[in-house]
N, C-alpha and C positions, 0 to 999 in steps of 0.2 A: 511789333511784328505786322501791324496793320498796313504798312506800305510795301510789304514784300510781294513779289510775284511768285506764283507756284506752277509747277508742272505735276501731272499725275499720269499714271499708266492705266490704260483701259483697253482690254481685249488685245493686248500685245502692242499697242501703239502709245506713243507719248502725246499727251494733250497739254496745251498751254502755249505761252504763259497766261495765267489768270491772276487778277488781283485777289488778295486774301478774302475780301468780302464775297467774291463770286465763288471761291473755293468753299467757303462755309455754307453757301447755298447748295453746292453740290453735296456737301456732307449732310445737310438737313434733308435733302430729298432722296438720299441714299445712293446717289451716283458715285460718291467717294465714301468708302467704308473704312473701318479700322484696319482692314487687310490690304487696302489699296496702297501701292507704292507712290510716294510723293517726293518731290525735290524742290528746294529753293536755294537761291544764291547764299553761299556761306556754309551749306551743309556738306559733310564729308562725302555723302553718297545718298543713293535712294534709300528711303526708309518707309516702313509701314506707317500709315497716318496715325494709327493708334499708338505708335511708339514715339511720336513727336510731341514733346511736352507742350501742353496748352492748346494743341490744335483741335482735339476732340473733347477733352475734359475740361477746358477752360482754365487751365493752370496758368501760372504767371508768365511762362514763356520758355523757350529753349535755352540751353546753356550758352554762355557767351562764347563768341568766336575769338580765337587767338589773334593777337595783333599781327598785321602783315597780310591778312586775307587768305592765307594758306590753310588747308585742312589740318585739323589736329592729328598728331601721330597717335595711333591706337596701339594696343598691345601687340607685341611681336615686331614692332618697327614699321608696320605698314601705315603709310600716310594717306592712302586714298580709299582703301576698301576693295571689295570684290565686285566684279561685273555681275550682271544678272540679265536674263533673257526671258521673255514671255510672249506667247502668241496663242491665238485661238485655234483649236483643233480643226474646226470646219474651214477656216481660212487657209491653214497650212495644207489641208487635204486638197482643196480645189486648185490651189496654186501649184502644188506638186504635180497634180495630174496634168495641168497645162504645160509644165516644164517637160514632163515625160513625152507628151504628144509632140512638143517642139523638137525634142531630141530624136524621135522616131522619123520625123520629116527632114532631119539633118540641116537644111538651109536656115530654119528659124533659130537654131541653137544659140548663136551669140546674143540675139535679142531677148529670148526668154531667160537666158542666164543672167543678163544684166537686170532685167525686170524683176527676177526673183531676188537678186542680191540687194536691190534698192529697197525691197520690202523687208527682208530678214534683218538687214542692218538697223532699220528703224526699231526693231524689236529688242535691240540690245541696249541696256542701260549702263552707262559708264559713270562712275562717281565724278561729279564736278563737270560733266560734259553732257548737258541735256540736248535733246533733238539730234541724236547721231544720225547721219545720213551717208549715202554712198553716191558719189558724183561721176563714177566711171562711165565711159561711153561704149556702146556696143560696137562702134566702128573699129575700136582698137582690137577687141576680141575677134572681130570678123576677119581682120587682116591675118592674125595668127592662125585662126581656125581654118579658113579656106586655103591659106598658104600651106598648112600642114597636109591638107587633103590632096592638093595638087602635087606636093612633094611625094606623098605616099603612092599616088598613082604612077608617077614617073619612075620611082624606085621599083615598083612592082613590074613595070613594063621591061625594065632592064634584065630582070631575072637573076641579078647578082645577089647571092645569099648574104654576104657581109653587109651590103647596103640595107637589106631588110632588117638585119639586126641593129643597124645604126638608127633606124626609125624609133626604136625604144628609147634611145638617148634623146631624140628630138622631142618625144612626148614628155619626158621629165623636164626638158628645157621649158616647154610650154607651161607645165604646172608651176615651175619656179617663177616664171614671168608673171603668171596669174597672181601668185602671192604678193610679189612686189607691186603689181598694179592695184590689187585690192587694198593693200595698206596705204599706198600713196593717194588713194581717192576717197579716204574717209574724211568727213567733215562734221562740224558741230555748230548748230545754230546758223547754218548757212555759210560758215567760214571754214576753209580747208584747215585741217589739223597740222599739215606740214610733216606728216610721218613718212618714214621710209623703212624698207627692209634691207638690212645689210648682210644677211647671210649669203655666202657664196654658193654658186651652183654645185660645185664639186662636193661641198659639205652636205648640201641638200640631197644629192645623189647618194652619197655615202650613207646617210641616215636611212634612206629608203632601202638600200641594199641590205643594211643591217637588220631592218625590220623583216625582210624576206628570209634572211638566214635564221633569225630568231624564231621563226615559225616552227622549225624542226624541234625546238625545245618544248613545244606544246603551249607553255604558258609564258615563256620569257619575252615574247613579243610585246606584252602589255607594258613591261618595264622599259623596253626600248621605245615604244610609242610615247610614253610619258617623258622620257629623256628628250625625244625629238620635239615634243611640245614645249619643253623648257628652253630648248635651243631656239625654236621659232620665236618665242616671246622675248628671249634675251636679245634678239637681233632686230627688234622693232626700235627704231631710232627716232628722235625728234620729240620725245616726251619729257616733261619735267620730272615725271615719276617713272620708275622702272616697271616694266610689265613682267610679272613673275607667275609661273604656273606652279601651284602648290599640291596638286593631286599626286597620289602615289600609284605605283604599278598594281598593287593589290586591289585598290578601289577601282581602277580602270578595268582590271580583269573580271571581277565578279559582276560589275555593272554591264560589261560587254556580253558576258555569258547570258545574263538574265534578258538583256535586250534581244539577242539573237534568238533565244528560245521562244520568247513572246512573239517575235516577228514571224515565226513559222506559221502562226495562226492568222497572218495577214492583217486582220482588223486592228490589232493593238499597235501597228506600226507608227501611226502619228503620235500616240501617247508615249511610246518608247523613244521616239526621236526627240520629243520635247523634254522627256525625263533626262536623257543623256546630255542634251544641249544645256539644260539648266545646271547640271552638275559641272560640266566643263566650264561654263561661265562663272559659277561660284568658286571655282578653283583658280581662276585667273584674277590676280590681285595687282593693284597699283601700289607699289612700294616706294618709299623714299630711296633715292639713289644711295648706294653704298650698303644697304641692308641685305641680308641673305635670308632667303626663305628656307624653312626647314624641309629637308628632303622627305 
């Protein structure tokens, strides 16, 4: 294990790679603790340092890796494990304030949006994919964003009602394009992942209409949201493993209610946001192709 390079998560950011000797120095001085998430080539996913055999306790070493270099298949048929996300509350707060200011001034919106995405993506830990980054350019968003503003102004000047209604469709087109753009610009270790989103616009529009209609059921929207998340994950293409969302509608419902009630007090907002993001990430699993997640 002495020749391995290691990554670890600190304050929501991935650090490394470091040789094992340096990692042990971090352990000795308290920078890396038993609760710190670590990853090294051959591991199925990020694990707490205290759960890695031999890393903290001086045991003989981790279990052997299966031949072929692929991650072992764990219970339930999942071959990669769940995603995770972590970030500091203070950093999230000031970055969110900057984004809100950018949105208020309208023109900076594409730039602050990309700036924020580049940060939040680095906070996501994907099994077997260290140093996740986002490579999208603000110029792409700027074209869509300012184009939609010009179109909205032109439609408003015409005074034609049905054209105003058509602008709602245009907004959904932009959201759909943003999803495709976001997925296509994910990279790991400086190399593009080559992912794509294959879900059609009309299916995306249908899901959103269904969510709106489900609101009249008071609680049914949570199950529809979960179903939509599963559809979104299912349409991420270009991965060796399948992306599966395993959360349930009931879990989504009660967590959303708690988060909304807490956010009414304003101050808990960053904590609630991180709490929900951590849950959503933990329910997003990389599974071997052909396996089915339990609903």
